[in-house]
One Martini backbone bead per residue (centre of mass of N, CA, C, O) as a GRO file, in nm:
protein
  229
    1UNK     BB    1  -4.877  -6.758  -2.850
    2UNK     BB    2  -5.076  -6.839  -2.619
    3UNK     BB    3  -5.135  -6.943  -2.314
    4UNK     BB    4  -5.197  -7.221  -2.152
    5UNK     BB    5  -5.447  -7.371  -1.980
    6UNK     BB    6  -5.461  -7.514  -1.673
    7UNK     BB    7  -5.582  -7.851  -1.608
    8UNK     BB    8  -5.694  -8.054  -1.391
    9UNK     BB    9  -5.696  -8.370  -1.353
   10UNK     BB   10  -5.902  -8.616  -1.358
   11UNK     BB   11  -6.034  -8.767  -1.055
   12UNK     BB   12  -6.164  -8.931  -0.799
   13UNK     BB   13  -6.088  -8.721  -0.589
   14UNK     BB   14  -6.196  -8.470  -0.739
   15UNK     BB   15  -6.492  -8.571  -0.763
   16UNK     BB   16  -6.543  -8.606  -0.458
   17UNK     BB   17  -6.485  -8.317  -0.366
   18UNK     BB   18  -6.709  -8.189  -0.533
   19UNK     BB   19  -6.946  -8.361  -0.403
   20UNK     BB   20  -6.912  -8.252  -0.120
   21UNK     BB   21  -6.942  -7.954  -0.181
   22UNK     BB   22  -7.237  -7.981  -0.294
   23UNK     BB   23  -7.372  -8.114  -0.046
   24UNK     BB   24  -7.296  -7.889   0.156
   25UNK     BB   25  -7.449  -7.654  -0.006
   26UNK     BB   26  -7.732  -7.840  -0.118
   27UNK     BB   27  -7.737  -8.128  -0.074
   28UNK     BB   28  -7.787  -8.457  -0.163
   29UNK     BB   29  -8.025  -8.398  -0.377
   30UNK     BB   30  -7.830  -8.224  -0.570
   31UNK     BB   31  -7.679  -8.493  -0.642
   32UNK     BB   32  -7.565  -8.534  -0.971
   33UNK     BB   33  -7.405  -8.625  -1.246
   34UNK     BB   34  -7.476  -8.365  -1.408
   35UNK     BB   35  -7.408  -8.153  -1.189
   36UNK     BB   36  -7.118  -8.241  -1.138
   37UNK     BB   37  -7.009  -8.207  -1.417
   38UNK     BB   38  -7.072  -7.902  -1.434
   39UNK     BB   39  -6.880  -7.820  -1.194
   40UNK     BB   40  -6.629  -7.949  -1.360
   41UNK     BB   41  -6.650  -7.908  -1.675
   42UNK     BB   42  -6.795  -8.172  -1.793
   43UNK     BB   43  -6.893  -8.461  -1.896
   44UNK     BB   44  -7.083  -8.704  -1.761
   45UNK     BB   45  -6.926  -8.954  -1.887
   46UNK     BB   46  -6.651  -8.900  -1.742
   47UNK     BB   47  -6.727  -9.019  -1.459
   48UNK     BB   48  -6.732  -9.331  -1.536
   49UNK     BB   49  -6.415  -9.368  -1.509
   50UNK     BB   50  -6.440  -9.329  -1.168
   51UNK     BB   51  -6.769  -9.386  -1.138
   52UNK     BB   52  -7.043  -9.630  -1.128
   53UNK     BB   53  -7.241  -9.415  -1.075
   54UNK     BB   54  -7.438  -9.317  -0.819
   55UNK     BB   55  -7.369  -9.542  -0.615
   56UNK     BB   56  -7.065  -9.500  -0.640
   57UNK     BB   57  -7.066  -9.215  -0.541
   58UNK     BB   58  -7.189  -9.265  -0.258
   59UNK     BB   59  -6.971  -9.458  -0.166
   60UNK     BB   60  -6.744  -9.249  -0.192
   61UNK     BB   61  -6.853  -9.056   0.018
   62UNK     BB   62  -6.840  -9.247   0.251
   63UNK     BB   63  -6.539  -9.285   0.241
   64UNK     BB   64  -6.463  -8.989   0.277
   65UNK     BB   65  -6.579  -8.954   0.562
   66UNK     BB   66  -6.416  -9.183   0.695
   67UNK     BB   67  -6.143  -9.056   0.623
   68UNK     BB   68  -6.181  -8.801   0.799
   69UNK     BB   69  -6.213  -8.948   1.067
   70UNK     BB   70  -5.940  -9.089   1.063
   71UNK     BB   71  -5.771  -8.826   1.060
   72UNK     BB   72  -5.883  -8.698   1.327
   73UNK     BB   73  -5.811  -8.940   1.513
   74UNK     BB   74  -5.507  -8.961   1.456
   75UNK     BB   75  -5.439  -8.684   1.577
   76UNK     BB   76  -5.544  -8.738   1.874
   77UNK     BB   77  -5.388  -9.005   1.934
   78UNK     BB   78  -5.107  -8.875   1.914
   79UNK     BB   79  -5.161  -8.655   2.140
   80UNK     BB   80  -5.319  -8.896   2.350
   81UNK     BB   81  -5.168  -9.181   2.413
   82UNK     BB   82  -5.160  -9.133   2.758
   83UNK     BB   83  -5.450  -9.179   2.790
   84UNK     BB   84  -5.740  -9.277   2.889
   85UNK     BB   85  -5.989  -9.458   2.756
   86UNK     BB   86  -6.216  -9.263   2.790
   87UNK     BB   87  -6.092  -9.010   2.669
   88UNK     BB   88  -6.024  -9.137   2.390
   89UNK     BB   89  -6.318  -9.206   2.308
   90UNK     BB   90  -6.447  -8.934   2.337
   91UNK     BB   91  -6.261  -8.789   2.132
   92UNK     BB   92  -6.322  -8.965   1.896
   93UNK     BB   93  -6.634  -8.912   1.881
   94UNK     BB   94  -6.610  -8.596   1.865
   95UNK     BB   95  -6.439  -8.604   1.598
   96UNK     BB   96  -6.659  -8.729   1.430
   97UNK     BB   97  -6.872  -8.517   1.472
   98UNK     BB   98  -6.728  -8.282   1.329
   99UNK     BB   99  -6.767  -8.414   1.057
  100UNK     BB  100  -7.076  -8.429   1.053
  101UNK     BB  101  -7.123  -8.121   1.085
  102UNK     BB  102  -6.997  -8.060   0.804
  103UNK     BB  103  -7.189  -8.324   0.718
  104UNK     BB  104  -7.531  -8.354   0.749
  105UNK     BB  105  -7.570  -8.591   0.525
  106UNK     BB  106  -7.403  -8.846   0.635
  107UNK     BB  107  -7.586  -9.014   0.821
  108UNK     BB  108  -7.794  -9.089   0.597
  109UNK     BB  109  -7.593  -9.222   0.407
  110UNK     BB  110  -7.471  -9.449   0.583
  111UNK     BB  111  -7.764  -9.587   0.630
  112UNK     BB  112  -7.783  -9.670   0.296
  113UNK     BB  113  -7.547  -9.854   0.277
  114UNK     BB  114  -7.439 -10.184   0.160
  115UNK     BB  115  -7.145 -10.074   0.166
  116UNK     BB  116  -6.865 -10.089   0.347
  117UNK     BB  117  -6.640  -9.888   0.424
  118UNK     BB  118  -6.310  -9.954   0.437
  119UNK     BB  119  -6.241  -9.778   0.721
  120UNK     BB  120  -6.427  -9.900   0.939
  121UNK     BB  121  -6.270 -10.143   1.053
  122UNK     BB  122  -6.028  -9.984   1.153
  123UNK     BB  123  -6.179  -9.799   1.340
  124UNK     BB  124  -6.302 -10.033   1.527
  125UNK     BB  125  -6.032 -10.146   1.604
  126UNK     BB  126  -5.942  -9.905   1.775
  127UNK     BB  127  -6.164  -9.927   1.985
  128UNK     BB  128  -6.096 -10.202   2.091
  129UNK     BB  129  -5.804 -10.144   2.162
  130UNK     BB  130  -5.880  -9.934   2.380
  131UNK     BB  131  -6.037 -10.126   2.561
  132UNK     BB  132  -5.817 -10.344   2.609
  133UNK     BB  133  -5.607 -10.138   2.730
  134UNK     BB  134  -5.835 -10.072   2.963
  135UNK     BB  135  -5.935 -10.384   3.066
  136UNK     BB  136  -6.104 -10.522   2.862
  137UNK     BB  137  -6.289 -10.756   2.724
  138UNK     BB  138  -6.403 -10.888   2.435
  139UNK     BB  139  -6.692 -10.908   2.538
  140UNK     BB  140  -6.727 -10.617   2.628
  141UNK     BB  141  -6.645 -10.484   2.366
  142UNK     BB  142  -6.876 -10.590   2.204
  143UNK     BB  143  -7.101 -10.459   2.382
  144UNK     BB  144  -7.007 -10.172   2.336
  145UNK     BB  145  -7.061 -10.145   2.041
  146UNK     BB  146  -7.364 -10.181   2.068
  147UNK     BB  147  -7.408  -9.937   2.256
  148UNK     BB  148  -7.285  -9.712   2.074
  149UNK     BB  149  -7.322  -9.736   1.779
  150UNK     BB  150  -7.332  -9.426   1.612
  151UNK     BB  151  -7.148  -9.266   1.815
  152UNK     BB  152  -6.877  -9.353   1.688
  153UNK     BB  153  -6.961  -9.169   1.415
  154UNK     BB  154  -7.116  -8.889   1.540
  155UNK     BB  155  -7.408  -9.006   1.590
  156UNK     BB  156  -7.768  -9.024   1.646
  157UNK     BB  157  -8.023  -9.211   1.656
  158UNK     BB  158  -8.341  -9.195   1.598
  159UNK     BB  159  -8.636  -9.215   1.771
  160UNK     BB  160  -8.814  -8.962   1.649
  161UNK     BB  161  -8.918  -8.916   1.309
  162UNK     BB  162  -9.103  -8.751   1.079
  163UNK     BB  163  -8.967  -8.853   0.817
  164UNK     BB  164  -9.022  -9.168   0.864
  165UNK     BB  165  -9.350  -9.090   0.829
  166UNK     BB  166  -9.360  -8.855   0.600
  167UNK     BB  167  -9.253  -8.597   0.708
  168UNK     BB  168  -9.089  -8.334   0.871
  169UNK     BB  169  -8.772  -8.164   0.963
  170UNK     BB  170  -8.900  -7.918   1.009
  171UNK     BB  171  -8.958  -7.764   1.305
  172UNK     BB  172  -9.237  -7.622   1.253
  173UNK     BB  173  -9.379  -7.855   1.112
  174UNK     BB  174  -9.333  -8.073   1.318
  175UNK     BB  175  -9.484  -7.932   1.551
  176UNK     BB  176  -9.757  -7.948   1.407
  177UNK     BB  177  -9.768  -8.255   1.390
  178UNK     BB  178  -9.753  -8.305   1.697
  179UNK     BB  179 -10.001  -8.130   1.787
  180UNK     BB  180 -10.212  -8.330   1.651
  181UNK     BB  181 -10.121  -8.564   1.878
  182UNK     BB  182 -10.159  -8.463   2.183
  183UNK     BB  183 -10.423  -8.604   2.278
  184UNK     BB  184 -10.320  -8.910   2.240
  185UNK     BB  185  -9.999  -8.810   2.320
  186UNK     BB  186  -9.914  -8.624   2.579
  187UNK     BB  187  -9.630  -8.710   2.687
  188UNK     BB  188  -9.473  -8.725   2.417
  189UNK     BB  189  -9.542  -8.436   2.325
  190UNK     BB  190  -9.427  -8.284   2.572
  191UNK     BB  191  -9.142  -8.375   2.531
  192UNK     BB  192  -9.100  -8.261   2.248
  193UNK     BB  193  -9.160  -7.966   2.324
  194UNK     BB  194  -8.925  -7.948   2.548
  195UNK     BB  195  -8.692  -8.060   2.321
  196UNK     BB  196  -8.664  -7.833   2.141
  197UNK     BB  197  -8.427  -7.702   1.964
  198UNK     BB  198  -8.187  -7.492   1.962
  199UNK     BB  199  -8.067  -7.320   1.681
  200UNK     BB  200  -7.758  -7.311   1.817
  201UNK     BB  201  -7.761  -7.616   1.815
  202UNK     BB  202  -7.591  -7.864   1.709
  203UNK     BB  203  -7.752  -8.064   1.445
  204UNK     BB  204  -7.863  -8.406   1.302
  205UNK     BB  205  -8.154  -8.400   1.432
  206UNK     BB  206  -8.428  -8.439   1.623
  207UNK     BB  207  -8.241  -8.633   1.838
  208UNK     BB  208  -7.943  -8.457   1.763
  209UNK     BB  209  -7.775  -8.311   1.988
  210UNK     BB  210  -7.503  -8.222   2.159
  211UNK     BB  211  -7.616  -8.280   2.438
  212UNK     BB  212  -7.722  -8.564   2.385
  213UNK     BB  213  -7.471  -8.692   2.287
  214UNK     BB  214  -7.294  -8.641   2.551
  215UNK     BB  215  -7.487  -8.780   2.750
  216UNK     BB  216  -7.482  -9.066   2.623
  217UNK     BB  217  -7.176  -9.105   2.621
  218UNK     BB  218  -7.123  -9.072   2.927
  219UNK     BB  219  -7.307  -9.287   3.029
  220UNK     BB  220  -7.163  -9.525   2.891
  221UNK     BB  221  -6.872  -9.476   3.000
  222UNK     BB  222  -6.949  -9.501   3.297
  223UNK     BB  223  -7.078  -9.786   3.281
  224UNK     BB  224  -6.813  -9.927   3.184
  225UNK     BB  225  -6.641  -9.855   3.426
  226UNK     BB  226  -6.803 -10.028   3.624
  227UNK     BB  227  -6.791 -10.323   3.465
  228UNK     BB  228  -6.483 -10.373   3.439
  229UNK     BB  229  -6.433 -10.478   3.755
   0.00000   0.00000   0.00000
């Protein structure tokens, strides 16, 4: 009798790991229950024992990404527990960004979820704890969270996005769309042309390059340092 082939039991964690791998390889639009089941070598109905449909799958992806952020931040917090509040927050946000750059579909996904991933509250509690230990009041900590916005999760919200107006996020196509508006909006379009990202710059959107992310983050941290006293 031949040896039996071992097959790893199907679990929620295994399904979500396969979903993340598929989204990373082909984008979030390629992720369907049928395609995911095919990648796992199972029938699509088997997925419903672990995730309640497509929305449950997307919620699970959001939880997975937040879990990766928590793990990355936990590592740097342990290594830099004696650092000042500014350094700790900067490292925390940049660690979150590394996760987002691994999963460029994640910022868009997090913005569409109506259910907040379980780990988000604990993550933000850590941010507030860092501010309080750095000498901030709870009132200033609350205002800081508003100022940080999505930077805390590693990405910057778009200021102007061609996609939000039904256009394209492809750089060449977007440039053509902007060029068509140059006469009516000369200063805005000149700024957009000047700020077109270098393809070597890791970016998560039209207005979210690494340089812009760190510029905004440092500006906020410097400002918070001034008003703390």
